[in-house]
N, C-alpha and C positions, 0 to 999 in steps of 0.2 A: 318842401314849398309847396304852393298850392297847386295843384294842376289842374292847368284850364280844361274846361269842360271837352273841348274837343276832345282833347286827347284820351280824355278817361277811358271809353270806352273800346279798347281794340278790337273788342269783340263786334262790335255794331260797325266797325270801318267797313267789313266786307259788305256788310248789307247796306250800309251807306252808298256804295256803289261808288269806292274811289279807288284808282288805281297811283299808283305811286311810283314814282321817278326812280333812276339806277345810275348812279354817276357812272358807272363800268360799262353799261352798254343801254342801246335804244329798247325802247319798251315797245312793244306791240300792241296797238289796240284795236279793236272789230265793234264797230259801230253799225247797226242795222239801218238802210236808207230808211230816211226820214223819222228816226228818232233822236233822242237826245245822245250824246257822248256819256259816258261816267266824270266823273268829275275828276280829273287829271290834277295831281298832286306836284307841286314845285318841291319836292324833297324825298331823300325816300323813306324808308318805316323808319329808321333807326334815328335820322334826325328829327323827324316828326314826334318822337318821343322825347326830347329833351329841348333845352330852354334856346329859345332862338333871339337875340339881340337885336333891334332895329331891322326885322328882316322886310327889305323891298324886293319885289317879283316883276321880273321884265318877262311877258309872252310872246314871242314871234310866231306869227303864222307860216304856211305853206308858200306863203307868196313874200315872204321874207318880210314881211310889214308888223308893226306894233298890232296885237289885238285889242287894247284894250279903246273902249268906247264903240266897237264895232255892234250892230243889232245882234248877231246872231250867236254870241258869246255873252255866258254868264261868267263874270271874274268875281272872286270872293275876296273880302279884304286880306285872307289869309293865303292869298297864291294859287285858287283852288280855280280850274278852267274848265267850263262847260261848254260843248259847242253844241248848238240846237237844232233842231231839223236837219240833220245832217243828211249833205248830198254828194255826189261822187267827187264833185268839184272841189269838195272840200277836205279831200284826202291828202295824205302827206306828210310832213316833218312839222311837228309843234313842238318847240323847242322855248326853255325858262331858264332864266338865269336868275338865281339866288344870291342876293346880296345880303350879307349881315356881319355885325362885329363882332370882335372877341375881345373881353377885357381881361388884361393880365390881373389877377385878385391883390399880387404885391403892389406892383408900379400904377394901377388904374390906367395901364396906357392902351388905346384903342388900335386893334388892328383890322382892317377890312378884308372880308373873305368873300371869295365869288365860289358857286357851284353851276354848273351847267348840268341839264336834264333835258333828253330828247326823246320824243314819245311819237312812232309813227304810226298814224289815225288811218285807219281804211275802212270804207262803207262796204257793206256787204250785205246782198239779199240772200233769202233759203231759196235753195234748188227749186225748179220746178220741176214738178214727178210728172211720169207718164207710165203707162205700163205694157210691156211686152207680152202678149199672151200666145201659148199654144195650145192646140186642140186637136184631139182625132175621131175621123169618122169612119165607121166601115161601111162599104160600099159594094154592088155586085160585080162592077168591074170598071177597070179605068177608062175606058174609051165612051164611056155611057154619057149621052148628052146630059140627062136628067144631074150628072156633078157638078155642071157651069150654074144651072139654074139652082141647085141646092145651096152652093155659096152664096150667090147673090140673096138668096130667101135669107139664109144666116144673117147677113152681114144687113139685112133691112130689120131684121128683129132684134138684134143686139144693140143697133143705132136707138129703135123705139125705146127699148128698157133706159136707155141712158140720155135721151136727146133732152128731157125735162132739167137735166143738172149743167145743161151747156157743154156736155160732153160728146165725144163721135169716136167711132171706128175710123183708123187710118191707116196706111201701109199692110193691107190687108192683101193675102196673096193663099194659094193653096198650089199643092202639088200631090198629083197619086200615085203611091208605089205599091208593089205587091209586097207582102210581109210573108213570112214562112214562121209561123208561129211552133215553137216547139210542142212533139207529140201530135201535132194536127195539120192539115194541109195550107195550101196559100189564101191568104186571106187578101183584098184589095181594101187599101186605106187612105183616105183622104188626109193629108196634113195641113192643117189651117194655121195661119201665123196672123197676129193683127196686133194694134198697137190700141190702146185706152189713152186717148188725148183729150187734156180738159180745155183745149182751145175753139170748140166748136164756134161757128159764127153766131156773132152777139155774146160772145163771152165777157167782151169789157165793157159790155153794159152793167151787166150784173156786178162789175167791180168798182163802178161809180158808186155803189150803194156803201162799200167798203172804204173807210179812210186811207190814204194814200195808196200802201202796197198791196199787191194783190196776191201774193204768193200763198199766203197762209189760205185765203178763201180758194183758190182755184185749187191747191192743195188737198184740201177737205174734200172738194165737188169730186175730183180724178178716183181718192179712194173710194167712195161711195160708190162709183160707177164700176170701179174694179169689183168691190164685193157684191154687188147686184148681178153681173155676169158671171161672178162664182158660184152664188146661188142658182143660177136659170142654169148652168150645167151640172149640178148635183141634182135639181128637179129631172133630168132626162135620166138620170142613172135609175132614179126612183120610176118615171113613167114605164121605164123600158122593162122594169121588173114586176110591177104591177098593173098598167094600166093597158096593155097590148096584146091581143088574142095572137096575132103573127106580128113579127118583129116588122119594122119596116125597112126597105133595102139599105137604105143609108140612114144610119144611126149612131148614136154617139159612144164613143170607146170608153169604157169606164174608168173614170179615175185620170183620163188624159188631159186634162187643163190644168195648164201649169201658169205660172206669172211671174215673173222680175218685174223690177222696177229700174226705170231708166231715168236718170238727171239732166237736166239741161239748164243752161245759165241764159239770162237777159245778155243783149249784145251789150258790149263793155262789160262783163263781168265774167269771170272765170273760176277753174278750182286749181287750186296748186297746193297740194299737201305738203311740199320738199318747204316753200317759202314761208308759205300761211299755216304749218300744222297745227296750231290752236286753235283754226277754223277751218278744219282741212274739207269739212263737208259743205260750207258755206261757199257761194257764188262771190267772189272778192273781186273789187273793183280791178281793172284790169292797170298793169304799173305802166307808166311813161316808157314810151317805146316797144308796148306792146298793145293789141286792138282786139276786140271781137266782135266780127261784123254779125254773127248769127246766134243762134240759140245754141250752140254746141258748148262744151264745158271748158274748152281750153281758150287762154290768150294767146295770139299768136305773135310772133315776133316780128317789128316792121325791118323790113331791110335795109329802107334808107331811114334811120329814125329822126323824122322831123319832131315827131309826135312828144309833147313835153308836159302832154296833161294823162291826170287820171281818167279810165272810163271811157278810149278812145274805142270807136265802132271802125275806123278806117284810119289807114294812114296818112 
């Protein structure tokens, strides 16, 4: 038989952005907020490679109503569904019933067959990144008034380095400890910790220049900020070795700068690597019955589940 054009390229199917149904279980699909979903195909892969007689497709959305004719869907005549400009509230079950005829070759008798496919479609966002940094400085003694002044000064310098990126240093603190170094005496060191955060006042102004979603821009900025600060501490090492006749009382401990990244999710979103293992690093919209009021990474369970919607920020 002549192979319909569409089925010809099983290689292209992947890049054509199709997701096939599966009769045995629901298929999870993750759509980045404000983008278009892939095409959900009202067939499984095997069925799509066969001849189907008189196919009819009925798509029902999360609200239990027919999706045909809605402005935000693109429904092709071959039963493929694309949901456009995906929002949190569009998350949920998309089900399709395929009806088609089977014609007995001998008797030409017709039988109608029905198959149901279910897709669970979830809105997600990229996680917001921030960086937790640690660094140490040698000082003369712990009770020195200069330690506090130095710490304040250091914060100013770091903020200056990254302020044009709309990033700032938050949650900063330091403690002084005396450290016994092997084969040497006691040293006094300031243990400084701070976070590099991309939400300095005015950050959202920068955001309006980016269409829709801001995480990608924010994450790029904060990474650049982290690199600049790393560079700054590298230079301290160089300066200590080459530029000072006498080493200043408070100075950077070589190679003591370390940084780890912390993720957070926007309100209404959270991570769950068990239920959403295919999108484990994503911030996925909170399920009905759960909520996330803040920038933590987990959706909390409502004690009295009144919430029926996806992406709740309160119970």
